[in-house]
N, C-alpha and C positions, 0 to 999 in steps of 0.2 A: 818722156818720162816723171811722171807726179813724185813729189816729193814721200821717202820714207822715212819713217818715224820707228827707232827702236830703241830699248833700256837693254843697261849693264849695270851688273852691281860687283859690289867687294868691301869687305867688311861692311859699314855703314854708309860706305859712297854709291849716291846713285847718280846716274848719267841717263841723260837725255839725247839722242842722236837724231840729229833730220839733215839726210841727207839728198844732195838735190847737181843734177847735172854743171858742170860750172868747169871752173879755170884751177881747182884748188887751194882753196881759202878756207883757211881751218878754225872758229871764231870759238872758244872757252867761255864761255860767260861775259861774253861782251866782250872779250879780248882779243888778241892776236895770239896763237898757240906759243910762241918763240916767247909772249911777255906774261904768260899763266904758269907757263912749264920753261922754268930758266935753265936748267942741266938737260945735257946730250939724251941723256938714258932714258928720260920721262919723254922726253919726245920722238925718241925710239921705239918706244912701246905706245904711244899713239898712232903712230905711223903704218906699225908692222904691219897688220891686212892691208894696210892700201898699196904697201908694198910686193907684199906676196903677191898680191893678185895683179899686180900689175894696174892698177887703176891710182897710181899715185898723184896725178895732175888733173885728174879725169871730172873732180866732184868736190863741189862747195859744199862744206860740213859745221852746221850750228850745233855746239853743244852747249846742253844747259847741266853745269852738276855740281850737285851738294851735299855735304856732311863725310865725314873721315877726312886724312890727311891728304897729301898732295899724291903718294906716291898710290894708296887706294883709287885715288880718281881716276891717273892718268888707268889705271887695269880697268875701273869699269868703262871708259871711255874706248877703251882698247874689244872689250865684249860688246861693246853695244855695234861698234863698225864693225866685228866678224861679222857678227847676224845681218848688219846689214849687209853686206858683201854678200851671203848665200841668199839673201831674198833678192837682190840687183841681180845673181846670174847663180844658178844653183850647183855647176860648174865648182864654182871655190870651195864650196865645201869639202871637197876631194884633198883641196892644200891646206886648209885651216885646220882641217880635224885634226890630222897628224901631229899637229904641230902644237895641241892643247887651244887654241885660242877660243874655244864655241865651247868649255867647258867653264862651269860657275866655279868659283874655288867658294868651297864652303864652310873656310876656314872663321870662325868670329873669334872673338875676345869672351873669354872664360869670364862669368860672374862671379862678385866676389861673395863670399860667403861669409852669413853671420861666425863669431869668436873665432874669426885669423885674422890674418896681416891682410891678407890679399885673395889671390884664388884659391892657389894651393897652399902658399907660406904658411906655416902657422907661427903664434906668439910664442916670445923665447919660454925656452919651459926651466922654471924653477927649481929645482928637488929640496932647496930651504932656503 
């Protein structure tokens, strides 16, 4: 099997994932996954596509991720891994699609408008 390369995005985070046969090592920006994502929920999000498709220890995964915060980065990696699992085996699509792991979350931060304090919030109104 050759290396599978996929991209996942979430908010402003972009993750490039390289999946190859191996023993289950996950490297994120040249660090171990446990070092990069210190909390259990973030580690669960990254591992979710692998656990659901029963490929937990079958692949060595190298990830380059940049932009956004740590949660957005974890969800970007999850999307990229889900896409890679579908390319590895087309039957995985039926497992991942109902869970919503193949859907790109389009929600982005709304821009600030001029004449306002924030995107929706206005400056305080003074009658007198």
